[in-house]
N, C-alpha and C positions, 0 to 999 in steps of 0.2 A: 801208917796203919801198923799197929803192933799185933802180932799173932801170938796166941798162947804157945808156950814152948814146952817141950818134953824136958826131962832132967838133963839131957845132954846139951841143952841150949838150942836145939834145932826146933823147927816148927813141929807141933804135935803131929805124929804120923796119921792119926785118925782124921784130922782136919785135911791133911794133904790127900789122903785116900778119898775122902768125900768129894773133894774138888775134882779128883780124877773121875769119879763116877759121874759127876755133873758134866764134865767136859766130854766124856765118852758118850753120854746120853745125847748130847748135842750132835756129835759126829755120827752116831748110829741111832737116828730117831726111831727106827722100826724095832729096835731092841728093847726088851723090857728092863726098866731101871733096876728092879730088884735082882734080876739075873746079872746085870752088869755089876751091881754091888757085890754079889756073891763071887763073881769072877775076880774082881779087883782084890777083895779081901783074901780069898783063897790063894791067888797068885802071889800076893805080897807075903803071906805067911810062908808059902813054900820057898820063896826066894830068901826070906829072912832066916829060915831054918838051915839053909845051905850056905849062907853068907858069912864070911869072916869080917867083912866091912859092910856097914849098912848105909853109907852116905848116899848111894844112888838107887836105893831100892824102889822108891816111888816112881822114878823115871823108868826104870826097868819094868816095873809092874805095868805102867801105861803102855809101853811098847809091846809087851807080851799079850796083854788083853786086847790091844788094837789088832794085832796079828791074828789072834784067835777069833775075834768077831768078824774080821775081814774074811778069814778062811771059811767061816761058817756061812758066808754069803751075805753078810750084813751090808746094807747100803750105806755108803759113807757120804756124809754131808760135809763139803769142804767150805771153809769160810769164804764168803763172797758169793756162794751159790744162792740164787733166788728161789730155787725149787726146794 
């Protein structure tokens, strides 16, 4: 499967961020998807503004948003959970 790429040859960051939103929505089912999207995009932009290298920004974005949702009391659904 071929992903559309950005000019750098990497996967389009917007596609990667949208996947992060979908993944985080599954992990935090009680969180509002639009709020997750805002958190993901704002966090990514903040990291991008400070970064000298952007190769790991999507992964760092997921980590920071996960920590923020967890700190806010979000219920985490772990793969394999039936509930």
